[in-house]
C-alpha positions in Angstrom: 26.0 -136.7 -51.6 25.1 -135.6 -48.1 22.5 -132.8 -47.9 23.4 -129.7 -45.9 20.2 -127.9 -44.9 20.4 -124.9 -42.7 17.6 -123.7 -40.5 16.0 -120.3 -41.1 17.7 -119.0 -38.0 21.1 -120.0 -39.4 21.6 -123.1 -37.2 22.8 -126.3 -38.7 20.8 -129.6 -38.7 22.3 -132.6 -37.0 23.5 -135.3 -39.4 21.3 -138.4 -39.0 23.3 -141.7 -38.9 20.5 -143.6 -40.7 20.6 -141.1 -43.5 24.3 -140.2 -43.7 26.2 -143.4 -43.0 26.3 -146.6 -45.2 24.2 -149.3 -43.5 26.2 -152.1 -45.1 29.6 -150.9 -43.9 31.6 -153.5 -42.2 33.4 -152.9 -38.9 35.9 -155.2 -37.2 36.2 -155.1 -33.5 39.9 -155.6 -34.0 40.2 -152.1 -35.3 39.7 -152.3 -39.1 37.0 -150.2 -40.5 36.3 -150.8 -44.2 33.5 -150.8 -46.8 35.6 -149.9 -49.8 35.9 -152.7 -52.4 39.7 -152.5 -52.6 40.0 -152.7 -48.8 37.5 -155.7 -48.6 39.7 -157.6 -51.1 42.9 -156.6 -49.2 41.4 -157.8 -45.8 40.2 -161.1 -47.3 43.7 -161.8 -48.6 45.3 -160.7 -45.3 43.1 -163.1 -43.4 44.1 -165.9 -45.6 47.8 -165.1 -45.4 47.7 -164.7 -41.6 47.2 -168.5 -41.2 50.1 -169.4 -43.5 52.8 -167.8 -41.3 54.5 -166.2 -44.4 56.5 -162.9 -44.4 54.3 -159.9 -45.1 55.2 -156.4 -46.5 52.6 -153.6 -46.1 53.0 -150.4 -48.1 51.0 -147.2 -47.8 51.1 -143.5 -46.9 51.7 -142.5 -43.4 48.6 -142.7 -41.3 46.7 -145.3 -43.4 46.7 -148.0 -40.7 49.6 -150.2 -41.6 50.2 -151.0 -38.0 46.6 -151.9 -37.5 46.7 -154.3 -40.4 49.9 -155.8 -39.0 48.2 -156.4 -35.6 45.1 -158.0 -37.2 47.4 -160.4 -39.1 49.1 -161.3 -35.9 45.8 -161.8 -34.0 44.5 -164.0 -36.8 47.7 -166.2 -36.9 48.7 -169.3 -34.9 51.0 -167.0 -33.0 48.3 -164.8 -31.6 49.0 -165.8 -28.0 52.7 -165.0 -28.4 54.4 -161.5 -28.4 53.8 -158.9 -31.0 56.9 -156.8 -31.0 56.6 -153.5 -32.8 59.8 -151.7 -33.9 59.8 -148.2 -35.4 63.0 -148.5 -37.5 63.0 -144.8 -38.3 63.2 -143.8 -34.6 66.4 -145.8 -33.8 69.7 -143.9 -34.1 71.7 -145.4 -36.9 74.6 -146.3 -34.6 72.3 -148.3 -32.4 70.1 -150.1 -34.9 72.0 -153.4 -34.8 72.2 -153.4 -31.0 68.5 -152.7 -30.7 67.5 -155.4 -33.3 70.0 -158.1 -32.6 70.8 -157.4 -28.9 74.3 -156.8 -27.4 76.7 -158.2 -24.8 78.0 -156.3 -21.8 80.8 -154.0 -22.9 80.1 -154.4 -26.6 80.2 -150.7 -27.0 80.4 -147.5 -24.9 77.4 -147.4 -22.7 76.6 -151.2 -22.9 76.8 -151.7 -19.1 74.8 -154.9 -19.3 73.8 -157.6 -21.8 70.4 -157.1 -23.5 68.2 -159.1 -25.8 67.3 -157.4 -29.0 63.8 -157.0 -30.5 64.3 -160.1 -32.7 64.9 -162.3 -29.7 62.0 -160.8 -27.8 59.7 -161.7 -30.7 60.7 -165.4 -30.5 57.6 -167.6 -31.1 55.6 -164.4 -31.9 55.5 -161.7 -34.6 58.2 -159.1 -35.3 56.7 -155.9 -36.8 59.3 -153.7 -38.4 57.6 -150.4 -39.1 59.3 -148.0 -41.6 61.7 -150.7 -42.7 62.8 -148.5 -45.6 64.8 -146.5 -43.0 67.2 -149.3 -42.2 70.8 -148.8 -43.3 72.0 -151.1 -46.1 74.6 -152.6 -43.7 71.8 -153.7 -41.3 69.6 -154.9 -44.2 72.3 -157.5 -45.0 72.4 -158.9 -41.5 68.6 -158.8 -41.2 68.4 -160.9 -44.4 70.6 -163.5 -42.9 68.6 -163.6 -39.7 65.4 -164.2 -41.7 67.0 -166.9 -43.8 68.9 -168.8 -41.1 66.5 -168.2 -38.2 69.3 -167.3 -35.9 70.6 -164.1 -34.4 74.0 -163.1 -33.0 74.1 -160.3 -30.5 76.6 -157.4 -31.0 79.8 -158.4 -29.2 79.0 -162.1 -29.2 80.2 -165.0 -31.3 77.4 -167.3 -30.4 74.2 -167.5 -32.5 70.8 -168.0 -30.9 67.9 -169.8 -32.7 64.8 -167.7 -33.1 61.4 -168.6 -34.4 59.4 -165.5 -35.5 57.0 -164.3 -38.1 58.1 -161.1 -39.8 55.7 -158.3 -40.9 57.3 -155.2 -42.3 55.7 -151.8 -43.3 56.9 -148.7 -45.1 55.5 -145.5 -46.5 58.0 -145.7 -49.3 57.8 -147.5 -52.7 60.3 -150.2 -52.0 60.6 -151.2 -55.6 61.7 -147.6 -56.4 64.1 -147.7 -53.4 65.6 -151.0 -54.9 65.9 -149.3 -58.3 67.8 -146.4 -56.7 70.1 -148.7 -54.6 68.6 -147.6 -51.3 67.1 -151.0 -50.4 68.4 -154.5 -51.1 66.7 -156.4 -53.8 67.2 -159.7 -52.1 65.7 -158.4 -48.8 62.7 -156.9 -50.7 61.8 -160.3 -52.3 62.3 -162.1 -49.0 59.8 -159.8 -47.3 57.3 -159.3 -50.1 56.1 -162.9 -50.2 52.7 -161.4 -49.4 52.6 -157.7 -50.2 49.7 -155.3 -49.4 49.3 -151.7 -50.4 46.8 -149.8 -48.3 45.1 -147.1 -50.4 45.0 -143.5 -49.0 41.9 -142.3 -47.3 41.1 -139.9 -50.2 40.5 -143.0 -52.4 38.2 -144.7 -49.8 35.1 -142.5 -49.6 33.0 -145.4 -48.3 35.5 -146.0 -45.5 35.7 -142.3 -44.7 32.0 -142.1 -43.9 32.1 -145.1 -41.6 35.3 -144.0 -40.0 33.7 -140.7 -39.1 30.9 -142.5 -37.4 33.1 -145.0 -35.6 35.7 -142.4 -34.4 33.0 -140.0 -33.2 31.4 -142.8 -31.2 34.8 -143.7 -29.7 35.6 -140.1 -28.9 32.2 -139.6 -27.2 32.8 -142.7 -25.0 36.2 -141.4 -24.0 34.9 -137.9 -23.2 32.0 -139.2 -21.2 34.1 -141.6 -19.2 37.2 -139.5 -18.7 36.1 -135.8 -19.0 32.7 -136.0 -17.3 30.7 -135.0 -20.4 27.0 -135.7 -19.9 25.9 -136.1 -23.5 27.3 -137.4 -26.7 28.1 -134.8 -29.3 26.8 -135.0 -32.8 27.9 -133.7 -36.2 25.9 -131.1 -38.1 25.3 -132.0 -41.8 27.6 -129.2 -42.8 30.4 -130.4 -40.5 30.0 -133.9 -41.9 30.2 -132.5 -45.4 33.4 -130.6 -44.7 35.0 -133.8 -43.4 34.0 -135.6 -46.5 35.5 -133.0 -48.8 38.9 -132.7 -47.1 41.8 -134.5 -48.8 43.2 -136.0 -45.6 46.9 -136.0 -46.4 47.5 -137.4 -43.0 44.9 -140.1 -43.7 43.2 -141.9 -40.8 45.5 -140.5 -38.1 44.7 -137.0 -39.2 40.9 -137.7 -39.4 40.9 -139.0 -35.8 42.8 -136.2 -34.4 40.8 -133.6 -36.3 37.5 -135.1 -34.9 39.0 -135.2 -31.4 40.0 -131.5 -31.5 36.6 -130.5 -32.9 34.7 -132.4 -30.2 37.0 -131.1 -27.5 36.6 -127.4 -28.4 33.1 -127.2 -29.7 30.3 -125.6 -27.6 27.1 -127.4 -26.9 26.1 -130.8 -28.1 26.6 -130.2 -31.9 29.9 -130.1 -33.7 29.4 -127.4 -36.4 31.3 -126.7 -39.6 33.2 -123.8 -37.9 34.5 -126.3 -35.4 35.8 -128.6 -38.1 37.4 -125.7 -39.9 39.3 -124.7 -36.8 40.3 -128.3 -36.1 41.8 -128.6 -39.6 44.2 -125.7 -38.6 42.8 -123.6 -41.4 44.2 -125.8 -44.1 44.0 -124.2 -47.5 44.2 -125.8 -50.9 46.9 -123.9 -52.9 46.2 -123.4 -56.6 48.8 -124.7 -59.0 51.6 -122.2 -59.4 52.3 -120.5 -62.7 49.1 -122.0 -64.2 49.1 -119.3 -66.9 52.8 -120.0 -67.9 52.8 -123.6 -68.8 54.8 -124.8 -71.7 53.2 -126.6 -74.7 54.9 -129.9 -74.1 53.6 -133.4 -74.8 52.0 -133.5 -71.3 50.1 -130.3 -71.8 46.3 -130.7 -71.6 44.0 -127.7 -71.3 41.2 -129.8 -69.8 43.6 -130.8 -66.9 44.4 -127.1 -66.2 40.8 -126.1 -66.2 39.9 -129.0 -63.9 42.6 -127.8 -61.5 41.3 -124.3 -61.4 37.7 -125.5 -61.0 38.9 -127.9 -58.2 40.5 -125.0 -56.3 37.6 -122.6 -56.5 34.8 -125.0 -55.9 36.6 -126.3 -52.8 37.3 -122.7 -51.6 33.6 -121.7 -52.1 32.3 -124.7 -50.3 34.7 -124.2 -47.5 33.9 -120.6 -47.0 30.2 -121.2 -47.3 30.3 -123.9 -44.6 29.4 -126.6 -47.2 26.1 -124.8 -48.2 25.6 -125.3 -52.0 23.4 -122.2 -52.5 25.9 -120.0 -50.8 28.8 -121.5 -52.7 26.9 -121.0 -56.0 26.6 -117.2 -55.2 30.3 -117.0 -54.2 31.3 -118.5 -57.6 29.1 -116.0 -59.5 27.1 -118.8 -61.0 23.4 -118.1 -61.8 21.8 -121.1 -60.0 22.4 -124.5 -58.4 21.7 -126.3 -61.7 24.7 -124.5 -63.3 26.8 -125.4 -60.2 25.9 -129.1 -60.6 26.6 -128.9 -64.4 30.1 -127.4 -63.8 30.8 -130.2 -61.3 30.1 -132.8 -63.9 32.1 -131.0 -66.6 35.1 -130.5 -64.3 34.9 -133.2 -61.6 37.3 -132.4 -58.8 39.3 -134.9 -56.7 40.3 -137.0 -59.6 43.7 -137.8 -58.2 
């Protein structure tokens, strides 16, 4: 746990990198930051798969870094000098999906004033990264499966197939097995893609990575501000600011963390980013207590200990947030007699279990 001392005049101490960040955390210059055991295993397997030229499916919540992992796999593959074509399937209008993926001939549809290669043809000899593949219509999934199997693509409005050699990496924030079960994703396409499947855990389950990501992102933001905005000195995090970052749930994962740090650095005064700057950068996010907690039914899922843990979770988090991460102040807000009782309650009702 990071200590959060406050000076007698109320100012916050600056977090020391030697004290607050894991010394054995691994950082890849390609963009992956990981110290978490699950992530280490995932990256080791990804490095092995990268050299085998197999299809890859990456699952994970939005903002966990699926695109970064896809690029790392491409860079570690034999195709690393060839194109890496990134396609956001969810951003393409449904009526244009096939034309964008497979290409089209002149006059194939209204507005097709000239012939155009699709993303698949552009990825020839390289890697095709289909982000949010779960958004593809079922009709397109059928045609994509054939392209992957036959290694040839036919442009919309054409009768001639073109041979293509590409490696496919797909990503989604959906559970594709559940999508298959509900008929929203083709079973045969899923198994064609999931030869090597990786699930990136959310940031809330990667505390070791969170600490290192804060350090890496702050250094990156400082370099940007100094080179582009004319800042004279690097900004540092106070202990309390660092602690608030560590306690946030990060529903937006790594993307949310980076943007929060960027806002906090941008709007903070002086050379230290304080807890109030982090609170403002988080847009005043509040953790809402479970609704109707006193009206639960006694069904087979009812557990009193779970309800007590949810209540403790909410109020401990609220007290720490309102006290700027200061344990003594949080103890007083909670009406507990001393810091020892505070610690005992934490052990009895450990928050952030899920």
